[in-house]
Every structure is written in C-alpha cells, then in structure tokens.
C-alpha positions in Angstrom: 73.7 75.8 53.1 73.1 79.3 54.5 69.6 78.5 55.7 70.9 75.6 57.9 72.9 78.1 59.9 69.5 79.4 61.3 69.1 76.2 63.3 72.0 76.6 65.7 71.2 80.4 65.9 67.6 79.6 67.0 69.0 77.1 69.6 71.3 79.7 71.0 68.6 82.3 71.1 66.3 79.9 73.0 69.1 79.0 75.4 69.8 82.6 76.2 66.3 82.9 77.8 67.4 80.5 80.5 70.8 82.2 81.2 71.2 84.0 84.5 72.2 87.6 84.6 75.9 88.4 85.1 76.6 88.6 88.9 78.7 91.7 88.2 75.8 93.4 86.5 73.6 92.5 89.4 76.1 93.9 91.9 76.2 97.2 89.9 72.4 97.4 90.2 72.6 96.7 93.9 70.9 93.3 93.7 73.4 91.5 95.9 71.2 88.6 97.0 70.5 87.7 93.3 74.2 88.0 92.6 75.0 85.5 95.4 72.4 83.0 94.1 73.9 83.1 90.6 77.4 82.6 92.0 76.3 79.6 94.1 74.4 78.2 91.1 77.4 78.5 88.8 80.1 77.3 91.3 81.9 74.1 90.6 83.3 73.3 94.0 82.5 73.7 97.7 85.4 76.1 98.1 83.8 78.4 95.5 80.4 78.3 97.3 82.1 79.1 100.6 83.9 82.1 99.0 80.7 83.7 97.6 80.6 86.5 100.1 84.2 87.5 99.5 83.7 87.3 95.7 80.7 89.6 95.9 82.8 92.1 98.0 85.4 92.1 95.3 82.8 92.9 92.7 81.5 95.7 94.9 85.0 97.2 95.1 85.4 96.9 91.3 82.0 98.6 90.7 83.0 101.5 93.0 85.9 102.0 90.6 83.5 102.7 87.7 83.5 106.3 86.5 80.2 108.1 87.0 80.1 109.4 83.4 80.9 106.1 81.8 84.2 104.5 80.6 86.6 106.6 78.5 88.0 105.6 75.2 90.9 107.9 75.9 91.9 105.8 78.9 91.9 102.7 76.7 93.8 104.2 73.8 96.2 106.3 75.9 96.2 104.5 79.2 97.6 106.3 82.3 98.8 103.0 83.9 101.2 100.3 82.7 98.7 97.6 83.7 96.1 98.9 81.3 98.7 99.4 78.5 99.8 95.8 78.9 96.3 94.5 78.9 95.5 96.4 75.7 98.6 95.0 74.0 97.9 91.5 75.1 94.3 91.6 74.0 95.0 93.2 70.6 98.1 90.9 70.1 96.3 87.6 70.7 93.4 88.7 68.4 95.9 89.8 65.7 97.9 86.6 65.7 94.7 84.5 65.8 93.8 85.7 62.3 97.3 86.5 61.0 97.9 82.8 61.4 95.8 82.4 58.3 93.4 79.9 59.9 90.3 81.3 58.1 92.2 81.5 54.8 93.6 77.9 55.1 90.1 76.6 55.8 88.5 78.6 53.0 91.0 77.8 50.3 92.3 74.4 51.2 90.3 72.9 48.3 92.3 75.2 46.0 95.5 73.9 47.5 94.5 70.3 46.9 93.2 71.1 43.4 96.6 72.6 42.7 98.0 69.2 43.9 96.0 67.4 41.3 92.8 66.4 43.2 90.0 67.1 40.8 87.3 64.8 42.2 84.6 66.7 44.1 84.0 63.7 46.3 87.7 63.6 47.4 87.7 67.4 48.0 84.5 67.1 50.2 86.1 64.1 52.0 89.2 66.1 52.9 87.0 69.0 54.1 85.0 66.7 56.3 88.1 65.3 57.8 89.3 68.8 58.6 86.0 69.7 60.2 86.0 66.5 62.3 89.5 67.2 63.5 88.8 70.9 64.3 85.6 70.1 66.2 87.2 67.2 68.1 90.1 69.2 69.4 87.9 72.2 70.3 86.2 69.7 72.6 89.5 68.7 74.1 90.4 72.3 74.8 87.0 72.9 76.4 87.5 69.9 78.7 91.1 70.7 79.8 91.4 74.5 79.5 90.8 75.1 83.2 92.9 72.1 84.3 96.1 73.0 82.4 95.6 76.7 82.1 95.6 79.2 79.2 99.3 79.6 78.6 100.3 75.9 78.2 97.5 75.2 75.7 98.1 78.5 73.9 101.8 77.9 73.6 101.3 74.2 72.6 98.7 75.3 70.0 100.8 78.1 68.4 103.9 75.9 68.3 102.0 73.1 66.7 100.5 75.6 64.2 103.9 76.9 63.3 105.2 73.3 62.7 102.1 72.3 60.7 102.4 75.4 58.5 106.1 74.6 57.8 105.1 71.0 56.9 102.3 72.4 54.7 104.8 74.6 53.0 107.2 71.7 52.4 104.3 69.6 51.2 103.1 72.2 48.8 106.6 72.6 47.3 106.9 68.8 47.1 103.6 68.6 45.3 105.1 70.6 42.5 106.9 67.4 41.6 104.8 64.7 43.1 101.1 63.9 43.4 101.2 62.4 46.9 99.1 64.8 49.0 99.3 62.9 52.2 101.7 65.4 53.8 99.4 68.3 53.0 96.3 66.6 54.3 98.1 65.6 57.6 99.6 69.1 57.9 96.2 70.9 57.3 94.4 68.6 59.8 97.3 69.2 62.3 97.0 73.0 61.7 93.3 73.2 62.4 93.6 70.8 65.4 96.3 72.9 67.1 94.3 76.0 66.3 91.3 74.4 68.1 93.4 73.6 71.1 95.0 77.0 71.5 94.2 80.2 69.6 90.7 79.3 68.6 89.0 79.2 72.0 91.6 80.9 74.2 91.6 84.1 72.2 88.0 84.7 73.1 88.4 83.7 76.7 91.5 85.6 77.3 90.6 88.9 75.7 87.2 89.0 77.5 88.5 88.3 81.0 91.6 90.5 81.3 90.0 94.0 81.0 88.9 95.7 84.2 85.1 96.0 84.5 85.0 99.7 83.6 86.8 99.1 80.3 85.6 95.6 79.4 83.0 96.6 76.8 85.3 99.0 74.9 88.3 96.8 75.3 86.6 93.7 74.0 85.1 95.7 71.2 88.5 97.0 70.2 90.2 93.6 70.3 87.4 92.0 68.3 87.5 94.8 65.7 91.2 94.0 65.2 90.4 90.3 64.9 87.8 90.9 62.2 89.9 93.4 60.3 92.9 91.1 60.1 90.7 88.2 59.2 89.3 90.1 56.2 92.7 91.3 55.1 94.3 87.9 55.2 91.3 86.2 53.6 91.1 88.7 50.7 94.8 88.6 49.9 95.6 84.9 50.5 95.0 83.8 46.9 96.5 86.8 45.3 99.7 86.5 47.4 99.8 82.8 46.9 99.7 83.2 43.1 102.7 85.4 43.4 104.9 83.4 45.8 103.1 80.0 45.5 101.0 78.2 48.2 104.2 76.8 49.7 105.7 80.2 50.1 102.5 81.6 51.6 102.5 78.8 54.2 106.1 79.5 55.1 105.2 83.2 55.7 102.3 82.2 57.9 104.5 79.8 59.8 107.0 82.6 60.5 104.1 84.8 61.8 103.2 82.0 64.2 106.8 81.7 65.5 106.6 85.4 66.3 103.2 84.9 67.9 104.5 82.1 70.1 107.3 84.4 71.4 104.7 87.1 72.0 102.4 84.8 74.0 105.3 83.6 76.1 106.6 87.1 76.9 103.4 89.2 77.2 100.6 87.0 78.4 100.5 85.8 82.0 98.5 82.8 83.2 94.9 83.6 84.4 93.7 80.2 85.4 92.0 80.2 88.8 91.9 83.9 89.1 88.7 86.0 89.5 88.0 88.8 87.0 88.9 91.3 89.7 92.2 89.6 90.4 93.4 89.2 86.8 94.2 92.9 86.3 96.8 92.7 89.0 98.7 90.2 86.9 99.6 92.9 84.5 100.9 95.4 87.0 104.5 96.4 87.8 106.3 93.8 89.9 107.7 96.5 92.2 106.3 99.8 93.3 102.9 99.4 91.6 101.4 102.0 89.3 98.5 104.4 89.3 96.0 101.5 88.8 97.3 99.6 91.7 97.3 102.6 94.1 93.7 103.5 93.1 92.4 99.9 93.7 94.2 99.8 97.1 92.7 103.1 98.0 89.2 101.8 97.3 90.0 98.7 99.3 91.1 100.7 102.4 88.0 102.9 102.2 85.8 99.8 102.3 87.6 98.2 105.2 
C-alpha cells in the first residue's frame, strides 16, 4: 500500500522537468523576455495575451518592493499594515478550519464509525471506503473545472455550509444507530461531507493561502499557514477517537459541525473574492476601504516612481 504511492510521486517528479519557471522569479532575475514567453504560453484568452506587457510591469513594481536583506518574519508576525494583518488572519484561518473540520479524522476513522454501527464484514467496510473515495475524487474534479468560473467565495461557502449540514446529519445518524442498524444516513452523510470538502475547503485552502500574500512574504506566509494546517490536522487526528469514546461519535460530529458553522461565518466576513485578480492586485483587496494604510502608500509611491 505504501509502495504504490511511489508511482504518482515519480509521475509528478517527471512532470516537474517540463514545468516553466515562475514568471515572477524570472522578472526578479531580470529575464523579462522569458517571463513574457511563459505568460503567453500559460494564458487562456486573447485578452490575457494582449495584457502581457502590463502584467510584467506589475511584477516589476512588486519586485522593487522586495527588501534587499530578504523578507522579515517580524513583518509577518507583527505587521505594520492592516492589509498584511488581514492576509495573515485569512490564511491562518482557512487552514485552521480546513483541518478543524475533522476531514482527515472522518476519513481515517469512518470504518470505526461503521463498525460501531454493526458492520463487521471487511468487504462492506472496503466498499463504503471506495464509495467515499469516488465521491471525494469526483467532486474535486468538479471544483477544478468550475473554480475560476464561479469564484473562490461561492464554492467555499457552499462547501463549508454543506459540510456543516453533513456533520449534523452524521451526528444524528450516529445517535440513531445506537438504536437501529440502518447505516444509510451515515453513509450518505459521510459521502456528502467529503464531497462538499472536495468542492470547497479541500482545493480552495491551498489556492487561497498561496495567492493572497505579497511577493516578499509569500514563502514565509505560506509556510506559516501550512504549519498551522499540519499542526491542527495532527491534533484532531490524534484526539478524535479519544474524545469520541468520551462523548460518542454522534457528539463528536455535532462538535465538528459547530466548528464548521463558525468557519462559514469566518469565510463570509474575512475572505474577499480573488477570482480574476493578478497576484499583484490581490493584496489591495485586503486594504482599508478609506484612506489606505502604510502598505497602500508604499505601493503607490513605487508606482509613481516608475511612471
């Protein structure tokens, strides 16, 4: 089982050989012609091709904003601008709720849930797991196809709301299973949960937290957000069974459902839509509506100097 994972890893490693360099990295190295070629090659419309020169200029402005001695962790942890503070909160928040939703734990321990319901046949347990995997993979494909058409926020809010409802149904089903051996509700709820996760939090967390940080803080910011992601995943996975034994599986699913309700409110309030925006434009979405802040004034100063 573990050895088979080497096959997709080898495929990814082979595919990386043919990937172009990031146009922003090429701009930072002064290789503007190569950056333009990469942008043209990866453009999806005539409008994007025609705007290549302006996009390269935006990257040049962003690269001029890079500190000569490298990015500062202090600026990330104790930001001087409201925009950076909001970006950090949004990135950490979406990664926190991705794992606090209990997705990994539900997938890991769903056989225990169904065993508790009375399913003892290994064939049936494997069958349920296969159904979950097919549902998760299918809806991940749906998200990949429609993410740029509908935007991040609609799919994220749809996914988190659906996860909250599915967890509530899973909690009811688990409580109901204490008295009845019909596991249909639990199977439907688990499949619904992983499907809504694949539509929203699953893919969008990685896209959103990687695109909202300004260039000079992108490496540290993404690293910090992913560290929170992995830490919360480990804590939830290692405590899921212990807590479930104390408050029952049904009680645990109700707790996770409540967390997703809070997460949905967080996404609605904190996270703006980034669809159709360049990486250089996205940081402006997090700035003060009136008067601007330090970050805004610095970017405008660089823009004036270039013009």
